[in-house]
C-alpha positions as CSV (number, residue, x, y, z in Angstrom):
1,M,-21.5,-15.5,-5.1
2,E,-19.1,-15.7,-2.2
3,C,-16.1,-13.4,-2.1
4,R,-13.3,-15.2,-0.4
5,M,-9.8,-13.9,0.5
6,D,-8.3,-17.0,2.1
7,G,-4.5,-16.9,2.3
8,R,-4.3,-13.2,1.3
9,T,-2.6,-10.5,3.4
10,A,-4.3,-7.2,3.3
11,V,-3.2,-3.8,4.7
12,I,-5.9,-1.2,5.4
13,T,-4.8,2.3,6.3
14,G,-7.2,4.3,8.4
15,G,-8.3,0.9,9.6
16,S,-9.3,1.6,13.2
17,L,-12.6,3.3,12.7
18,G,-15.5,3.8,10.3
19,L,-15.0,2.6,6.8
20,G,-11.6,1.2,7.5
21,R,-12.8,-0.9,10.5
22,A,-15.8,-2.1,8.5
23,M,-13.5,-3.3,5.6
24,A,-11.1,-5.0,8.1
25,M,-14.1,-6.8,9.6
26,E,-15.3,-8.0,6.2
27,F,-11.9,-9.0,5.0
28,A,-11.2,-11.0,8.1
29,N,-14.6,-12.6,7.8
30,S,-13.6,-13.6,4.2
31,G,-10.5,-15.3,5.3
32,A,-7.8,-12.7,4.8
33,K,-4.9,-11.9,7.2
34,V,-5.6,-8.2,8.0
35,A,-3.2,-5.5,9.1
36,I,-5.0,-2.4,10.3
37,V,-3.0,0.8,10.3
38,A,-3.8,4.1,12.0
39,R,-2.1,6.7,14.2
40,R,-3.6,5.9,17.6
41,A,-2.4,2.7,19.2
42,E,-5.2,2.4,21.7
43,V,-8.0,2.8,19.1
44,L,-6.3,0.3,16.9
45,E,-6.0,-2.2,19.7
46,A,-9.7,-1.8,20.5
47,A,-10.6,-2.4,16.8
48,R,-8.4,-5.4,16.6
49,A,-10.0,-6.9,19.7
50,D,-13.5,-6.3,18.3
51,I,-12.7,-7.9,15.0
52,K,-11.1,-11.0,16.6
53,A,-14.1,-11.4,18.9
54,A,-16.5,-11.2,16.0
55,V,-14.5,-13.5,13.7
56,P,-13.1,-16.4,15.7
57,G,-9.7,-17.5,14.5
58,A,-9.1,-14.3,12.4
59,E,-5.5,-13.1,12.0
60,V,-5.6,-9.4,12.7
61,A,-2.6,-7.3,13.6
62,A,-2.5,-3.6,14.4
63,Y,0.2,-1.1,13.5
64,A,0.4,2.5,14.7
65,C,1.8,4.6,11.9
66,D,1.6,8.1,10.6
67,M,0.9,7.8,6.9
68,S,2.4,11.2,6.3
69,D,5.8,9.9,7.5
70,A,7.8,8.1,4.9
71,G,10.1,6.4,7.5
72,A,7.1,5.2,9.5
73,I,5.5,3.7,6.5
74,K,8.6,1.7,5.6
75,S,8.9,0.4,9.1
76,M,5.2,-0.5,9.2
77,H,5.5,-2.4,5.9
78,Q,8.5,-4.4,7.2
79,S,6.6,-5.3,10.3
80,V,3.5,-6.5,8.4
81,V,5.6,-8.7,6.1
82,G,7.4,-10.2,9.0
83,D,4.2,-10.9,10.9
84,L,1.7,-11.8,8.2
85,G,3.7,-12.3,5.0
86,P,3.9,-10.5,1.7
87,V,1.2,-8.0,1.1
88,D,-1.4,-9.0,-1.5
89,V,-4.0,-6.2,-1.0
90,V,-3.6,-2.6,-0.1
91,V,-6.5,-0.3,0.8
92,N,-5.4,3.3,1.0
93,N,-8.1,4.8,3.3
94,A,-6.1,7.2,5.5
95,G,-7.3,10.8,5.8
96,T,-10.3,12.8,6.8
97,S,-12.2,15.4,4.8
98,R,-10.9,19.0,4.9
99,A,-12.8,21.6,2.9
100,M,-12.5,25.4,3.1
101,D,-12.3,28.5,0.9
102,F,-9.3,28.5,-1.4
103,M,-7.8,31.7,0.0
104,D,-7.8,30.2,3.5
105,I,-5.6,27.3,2.5
106,T,-2.0,27.9,3.4
107,D,1.0,26.2,1.8
108,E,1.3,24.2,5.1
109,L,-2.3,22.9,4.8
110,W,-1.8,22.0,1.1
111,S,1.4,20.1,2.0
112,E,-0.2,18.3,4.9
113,D,-3.2,17.1,2.8
114,L,-1.1,15.9,-0.1
115,E,1.5,14.2,2.2
116,L,-1.2,12.2,4.0
117,K,-3.7,11.4,1.2
118,L,-1.6,11.2,-1.9
119,L,2.0,10.6,-0.9
120,G,1.1,8.2,1.9
121,A,-0.6,6.0,-0.7
122,V,2.3,6.5,-3.2
123,R,4.8,5.4,-0.6
124,L,2.9,2.3,0.5
125,I,2.2,1.2,-3.1
126,R,5.9,1.7,-4.0
127,L,6.8,-0.8,-1.3
128,T,4.1,-3.4,-2.2
129,F,3.7,-3.1,-6.0
130,P,6.9,-5.0,-7.0
131,G,6.0,-8.0,-5.0
132,M,2.5,-8.1,-6.4
133,K,3.8,-8.0,-9.9
134,E,6.4,-10.7,-9.2
135,R,3.7,-13.0,-7.8
136,R,1.3,-12.0,-10.5
137,W,-1.5,-11.2,-8.1
138,G,-2.4,-8.0,-6.3
139,R,-5.2,-5.6,-5.5
140,I,-4.9,-1.9,-4.7
141,I,-8.0,0.1,-3.7
142,N,-7.8,3.8,-3.3
143,V,-10.6,5.2,-1.1
144,L,-11.4,8.7,-2.4
145,N,-14.6,10.7,-2.4
146,V,-17.0,11.9,-5.0
147,G,-15.4,15.3,-5.0
148,A,-12.5,13.7,-6.9
149,K,-14.9,13.6,-10.0
150,A,-17.2,16.5,-9.1
151,P,-15.3,19.1,-7.0
152,R,-17.5,21.8,-5.4
153,A,-16.6,25.4,-4.5
154,G,-14.9,25.4,-1.1
155,G,-14.0,21.7,-1.5
156,A,-10.3,22.0,-1.5
157,P,-7.8,20.8,-0.4
158,T,-9.4,17.4,-0.2
159,A,-11.1,17.5,-3.6
160,V,-7.7,18.2,-5.2
161,S,-5.8,15.5,-3.3
162,R,-8.5,13.0,-4.1
163,A,-8.6,13.9,-7.8
164,A,-4.8,13.3,-7.8
165,G,-5.5,9.9,-6.2
166,M,-8.0,9.1,-9.0
167,A,-5.3,9.9,-11.6
168,L,-2.8,7.7,-9.7
169,T,-5.4,4.9,-9.8
170,K,-5.6,5.0,-13.6
171,V,-1.8,5.2,-14.1
172,L,-1.2,2.2,-11.8
173,A,-4.0,0.2,-13.3
174,G,-2.2,0.5,-16.7
175,E,1.1,-0.6,-15.3
176,G,-0.3,-3.4,-13.2
177,A,-2.7,-4.9,-15.7
178,P,-0.1,-7.1,-17.5
179,H,0.9,-8.5,-14.2
180,N,-2.6,-9.2,-12.8
181,V,-2.3,-6.4,-10.3
182,L,-5.7,-4.7,-10.3
183,V,-6.1,-1.1,-9.2
184,N,-9.4,0.6,-8.5
185,A,-10.8,3.5,-6.6
186,M,-14.0,3.7,-4.5
187,L,-15.5,7.1,-4.1
188,V,-17.3,7.8,-0.9
189,G,-20.6,9.7,-0.7
190,L,-22.5,10.1,2.5
191,I,-21.8,7.0,4.5
192,E,-22.0,6.4,8.2
193,S,-18.5,7.0,9.6
194,D,-16.5,8.3,12.5
195,Q,-16.2,11.6,10.7
196,H,-20.0,12.1,10.8
197,L,-20.1,10.9,14.4
198,Q,-17.6,13.5,15.4
199,R,-19.6,16.2,13.6
200,H,-22.7,15.1,15.4
201,L,-20.9,15.3,18.8
202,K,-19.4,18.7,18.1
203,A,-22.8,20.1,17.2
204,G,-23.8,19.6,20.8
205,S,-27.5,19.5,20.1
206,N,-30.2,17.2,21.6
207,E,-30.7,15.7,18.1
208,S,-30.2,11.9,18.1
209,L,-27.6,10.4,15.9
210,E,-30.4,8.6,13.9
211,A,-32.1,12.0,13.3
212,F,-28.8,13.5,12.3
213,Y,-28.2,10.8,9.7
214,D,-31.9,11.1,8.5
215,K,-31.3,14.7,7.8
216,L,-28.0,14.0,6.0
217,G,-29.8,11.4,3.9
218,E,-32.3,13.9,2.5
219,S,-29.7,15.0,-0.1
220,V,-29.2,11.5,-1.3
221,P,-31.5,10.2,-4.1
222,M,-31.9,6.9,-2.3
223,G,-33.2,8.9,0.7
224,R,-30.6,7.6,3.2
225,V,-27.0,7.6,4.3
226,G,-25.1,4.5,3.3
227,K,-23.8,2.0,5.9
228,A,-20.1,1.3,6.4
229,E,-20.8,-2.4,5.8
230,E,-22.2,-1.7,2.3
231,F,-19.0,0.1,1.4
232,A,-17.0,-2.8,2.8
233,N,-18.9,-5.3,0.7
234,M,-17.8,-3.6,-2.5
235,A,-14.2,-3.4,-1.3
236,C,-14.2,-7.1,-0.5
237,F,-15.6,-7.9,-4.0
238,L,-12.8,-5.8,-5.7
239,A,-10.1,-7.4,-3.4
240,S,-11.2,-11.0,-4.1
241,D,-11.0,-13.2,-7.1
242,A,-14.6,-12.4,-7.8
243,G,-13.5,-9.0,-9.1
244,S,-10.8,-10.5,-11.3
245,Y,-11.6,-8.4,-14.5
246,I,-12.2,-5.0,-13.0
247,T,-9.3,-2.5,-13.0
248,G,-8.8,1.2,-13.7
249,T,-12.3,2.1,-12.5
250,A,-13.5,4.7,-10.0
251,I,-16.7,3.4,-8.5
252,N,-19.2,5.8,-6.8
253,V,-20.5,4.3,-3.6
254,D,-22.9,7.1,-2.9
255,G,-26.6,6.2,-3.6
256,N,-26.4,8.3,-6.8
257,R,-25.6,11.6,-4.9
258,A,-22.7,12.5,-7.3
259,P,-23.8,14.3,-10.5
260,V,-21.4,12.3,-12.6
261,V,-20.9,8.6,-13.3
């Protein structure tokens, strides 16, 4: 089975590194016009150049945007439509993991987390959902983590923000289904990403990155950390016509690490 996205325009937030970059590469390789969105323009440009080098002829555009800023999101969307056409696929991938003891989380931290991870997605969907319904074709993928289903002690605020994202997924799936707008969530387990790379660098040990990932993988039933490309493959399936009867689901991409289905 080949998952193609020819003629589709896809927006991927958090698209300059890690999972976002891997999804952008896979989407471009499948024929989509891809808009990658992140805060840092120089990192975005490097990702765009890498994708175009790897996929000759790919249409890839980069947009610096703070997904916690409503005005910036509106401007970014207008630019994407002007450059690449109406948006068919949205992947809400912005945000890193933030976990701490409940009593240490200030109102400011709660607001920051929800603004970026929940309201950023809400605002972008609000801009793209009407056009998808009118054209009777659309795909929305909300990238969450397994804490959305199985939150652990000390897992807030991210676990709470991501649980809200899962509820949003189900609400939108019900509203989009009559219009062939499919909405799903992908829940990240332990997968190679920039977040883990930064953790390894901050540790400052002589341990190799490979050894670091091997140790992380010990807690995964499959015995290893997942690869960003494996995550991207599932996203491409859901965003293509191959996934045309799947909506309202929250799929664990975690090697069975989560204790719930």
